[in-house]
DOPA-536280 format. One record per residue (C-alpha): residue number from 1; residue in one letter; chain; x, y, z. Coordinates in Angstrom, 1 decimal. Example, Ala and Ser with C-alpha at 12.3 -4.5 7.8 and 13.67 -1.06 7.14 Angstrom:
<r num="1" residu="A" chaine="A" X="12.3" Y="-4.5" Z="7.8"/>
<r num="2" residu="S" chaine="A" X="13.7" Y="-1.1" Z="7.1"/>
END
This chain:
<r num="1" residu="N" chaine="A" X="-29.1" Y="16.1" Z="60.3"/>
<r num="2" residu="V" chaine="A" X="-32.7" Y="15.5" Z="60.2"/>
<r num="3" residu="A" chaine="A" X="-34.1" Y="12.4" Z="62.0"/>
<r num="4" residu="R" chaine="A" X="-35.6" Y="10.0" Z="59.8"/>
<r num="5" residu="P" chaine="A" X="-39.3" Y="9.1" Z="60.6"/>
<r num="6" residu="E" chaine="A" X="-40.1" Y="5.5" Z="61.1"/>
<r num="7" residu="G" chaine="A" X="-40.9" Y="3.5" Z="58.3"/>
<r num="8" residu="L" chaine="A" X="-39.1" Y="5.8" Z="55.6"/>
<r num="9" residu="A" chaine="A" X="-36.0" Y="4.2" Z="53.7"/>
<r num="10" residu="P" chaine="A" X="-32.7" Y="5.1" Z="55.1"/>
<r num="11" residu="V" chaine="A" X="-31.6" Y="7.0" Z="52.0"/>
<r num="12" residu="A" chaine="A" X="-32.0" Y="10.4" Z="50.5"/>
<r num="13" residu="F" chaine="A" X="-31.5" Y="11.9" Z="47.1"/>
<r num="14" residu="R" chaine="A" X="-30.6" Y="15.4" Z="46.6"/>
<r num="15" residu="V" chaine="A" X="-29.5" Y="17.3" Z="43.4"/>
<r num="16" residu="L" chaine="A" X="-27.4" Y="20.2" Z="43.0"/>
<r num="17" residu="L" chaine="A" X="-28.6" Y="22.2" Z="39.9"/>
<r num="18" residu="P" chaine="A" X="-26.0" Y="24.0" Z="37.9"/>
<r num="19" residu="D" chaine="A" X="-26.7" Y="27.4" Z="36.4"/>
<r num="20" residu="G" chaine="A" X="-28.9" Y="27.3" Z="33.3"/>
<r num="21" residu="Y" chaine="A" X="-30.5" Y="24.0" Z="34.2"/>
<r num="22" residu="P" chaine="A" X="-31.5" Y="22.1" Z="32.1"/>
<r num="23" residu="L" chaine="A" X="-29.9" Y="23.5" Z="29.2"/>
<r num="24" residu="S" chaine="A" X="-26.2" Y="23.8" Z="30.9"/>
<r num="25" residu="Q" chaine="A" X="-23.4" Y="22.0" Z="29.6"/>
<r num="26" residu="C" chaine="A" X="-22.7" Y="20.6" Z="33.2"/>
<r num="27" residu="P" chaine="A" X="-24.9" Y="18.1" Z="34.5"/>
<r num="28" residu="P" chaine="A" X="-26.1" Y="18.4" Z="37.8"/>
<r num="29" residu="V" chaine="A" X="-24.9" Y="16.7" Z="40.8"/>
<r num="30" residu="P" chaine="A" X="-26.6" Y="13.9" Z="42.3"/>
<r num="31" residu="I" chaine="A" X="-25.8" Y="13.4" Z="46.0"/>
<r num="32" residu="I" chaine="A" X="-27.0" Y="9.8" Z="47.6"/>
<r num="33" residu="E" chaine="A" X="-27.0" Y="10.1" Z="51.2"/>
<r num="34" residu="G" chaine="A" X="-26.9" Y="6.7" Z="53.1"/>
<r num="35" residu="S" chaine="A" X="-25.2" Y="3.7" Z="54.5"/>
<r num="36" residu="P" chaine="A" X="-22.1" Y="2.5" Z="52.5"/>
<r num="37" residu="D" chaine="A" X="-24.4" Y="-0.2" Z="51.3"/>
<r num="38" residu="I" chaine="A" X="-26.6" Y="2.5" Z="49.7"/>
<r num="39" residu="Q" chaine="A" X="-23.5" Y="4.4" Z="48.4"/>
<r num="40" residu="S" chaine="A" X="-22.3" Y="1.2" Z="46.7"/>
<r num="41" residu="A" chaine="A" X="-25.4" Y="0.2" Z="45.4"/>
<r num="42" residu="S" chaine="A" X="-26.0" Y="3.7" Z="43.8"/>
<r num="43" residu="A" chaine="A" X="-22.6" Y="4.3" Z="42.6"/>
<r num="44" residu="D" chaine="A" X="-23.0" Y="2.9" Z="39.1"/>
<r num="45" residu="A" chaine="A" X="-26.4" Y="4.2" Z="38.3"/>
<r num="46" residu="V" chaine="A" X="-24.8" Y="8.0" Z="39.3"/>
<r num="47" residu="Q" chaine="A" X="-22.1" Y="7.4" Z="36.9"/>
<r num="48" residu="E" chaine="A" X="-24.4" Y="6.1" Z="34.1"/>
<r num="49" residu="L" chaine="A" X="-26.6" Y="9.3" Z="34.7"/>
<r num="50" residu="L" chaine="A" X="-23.7" Y="11.7" Z="34.5"/>
<r num="51" residu="A" chaine="A" X="-22.4" Y="10.0" Z="31.4"/>
<r num="52" residu="E" chaine="A" X="-25.7" Y="10.3" Z="29.7"/>
<r num="53" residu="W" chaine="A" X="-26.0" Y="13.8" Z="30.5"/>
<r num="54" residu="E" chaine="A" X="-27.2" Y="16.2" Z="27.5"/>
<r num="55" residu="P" chaine="A" X="-28.7" Y="19.5" Z="27.7"/>
<r num="56" residu="S" chaine="A" X="-32.2" Y="19.6" Z="26.8"/>
<r num="57" residu="N" chaine="A" X="-35.5" Y="21.5" Z="27.3"/>
<r num="58" residu="E" chaine="A" X="-36.6" Y="18.9" Z="29.2"/>
<r num="59" residu="G" chaine="A" X="-35.8" Y="18.4" Z="33.0"/>
<r num="60" residu="Y" chaine="A" X="-34.5" Y="14.8" Z="34.1"/>
<r num="61" residu="I" chaine="A" X="-34.8" Y="15.1" Z="37.8"/>
<r num="62" residu="W" chaine="A" X="-37.9" Y="13.0" Z="38.2"/>
<r num="63" residu="Q" chaine="A" X="-36.3" Y="10.4" Z="35.6"/>
<r num="64" residu="W" chaine="A" X="-33.0" Y="10.4" Z="37.7"/>
<r num="65" residu="A" chaine="A" X="-35.0" Y="9.8" Z="40.8"/>
<r num="66" residu="D" chaine="A" X="-36.6" Y="6.8" Z="39.4"/>
<r num="67" residu="R" chaine="A" X="-33.4" Y="5.4" Z="38.2"/>
<r num="68" residu="I" chaine="A" X="-31.5" Y="5.7" Z="41.5"/>
<r num="69" residu="K" chaine="A" X="-34.8" Y="4.3" Z="43.0"/>
<r num="70" residu="D" chaine="A" X="-34.8" Y="1.2" Z="40.9"/>
<r num="71" residu="A" chaine="A" X="-31.0" Y="0.7" Z="41.4"/>
<r num="72" residu="L" chaine="A" X="-31.3" Y="0.9" Z="45.1"/>
<r num="73" residu="Q" chaine="A" X="-34.5" Y="-1.5" Z="45.5"/>
<r num="74" residu="P" chaine="A" X="-32.3" Y="-4.7" Z="46.2"/>
<r num="75" residu="A" chaine="A" X="-30.6" Y="-3.1" Z="48.9"/>
<r num="76" residu="L" chaine="A" X="-33.5" Y="-1.5" Z="50.3"/>
<r num="77" residu="D" chaine="A" X="-35.4" Y="-4.9" Z="50.3"/>
<r num="78" residu="E" chaine="A" X="-32.3" Y="-6.6" Z="52.2"/>
<r num="79" residu="I" chaine="A" X="-32.3" Y="-3.6" Z="54.7"/>
<r num="80" residu="A" chaine="A" X="-36.0" Y="-4.3" Z="55.4"/>
<r num="81" residu="S" chaine="A" X="-35.5" Y="-8.1" Z="55.5"/>
<r num="82" residu="V" chaine="A" X="-32.7" Y="-7.4" Z="58.2"/>
<r num="83" residu="A" chaine="A" X="-35.0" Y="-5.0" Z="60.2"/>
<r num="84" residu="A" chaine="A" X="-37.9" Y="-7.4" Z="60.2"/>
<r num="85" residu="A" chaine="A" X="-35.6" Y="-10.3" Z="61.4"/>
<r num="86" residu="H" chaine="A" X="-34.4" Y="-8.0" Z="64.2"/>
<r num="87" residu="S" chaine="A" X="-37.9" Y="-7.1" Z="65.1"/>
<r num="88" residu="A" chaine="A" X="-38.7" Y="-10.6" Z="65.3"/>
<r num="89" residu="Q" chaine="A" X="-35.9" Y="-11.6" Z="67.4"/>
<r num="90" residu="Q" chaine="A" X="-36.6" Y="-8.7" Z="69.9"/>
<r num="91" residu="E" chaine="A" X="-40.4" Y="-9.9" Z="70.1"/>
<r num="92" residu="E" chaine="A" X="-39.2" Y="-13.4" Z="70.6"/>
<r num="93" residu="L" chaine="A" X="-36.7" Y="-12.2" Z="73.4"/>
<r num="94" residu="M" chaine="A" X="-39.5" Y="-9.9" Z="75.1"/>
<r num="95" residu="A" chaine="A" X="-41.8" Y="-12.8" Z="75.3"/>
<r num="96" residu="A" chaine="A" X="-39.3" Y="-15.0" Z="76.7"/>
<r num="97" residu="L" chaine="A" X="-38.4" Y="-12.6" Z="79.2"/>
<r num="98" residu="T" chaine="A" X="-42.1" Y="-11.7" Z="79.9"/>
<r num="99" residu="A" chaine="A" X="-42.8" Y="-15.7" Z="80.6"/>
<r num="100" residu="E" chaine="A" X="-39.9" Y="-16.1" Z="82.5"/>
<r num="101" residu="A" chaine="A" X="-40.8" Y="-13.0" Z="84.8"/>
<r num="102" residu="E" chaine="A" X="-44.4" Y="-14.7" Z="85.4"/>
<r num="103" residu="A" chaine="A" X="-43.0" Y="-17.8" Z="86.3"/>
<r num="104" residu="F" chaine="A" X="-41.4" Y="-16.2" Z="89.5"/>
END
């Protein structure tokens, strides 16, 4: 496990390439690492990518990354919103504690 630098999305996209990629009959294996919400948000997109696989002289990985990113965007927006609300609550709590300490 690698520590996630602050500000980066809580998700990783990895791809296992089969022998002969991109001409292999077997599709690459997309691996999405993240919370259960991230897993759920990406499941349909991953299934679609696998179902659409056709061997070709072109690589697909960048296109796959874009499709996964688009599928995850609503979940990532929600995670960012919750994090911002939590941060605001922490700041309010710290301000209240500081004001209380200064009153004594």
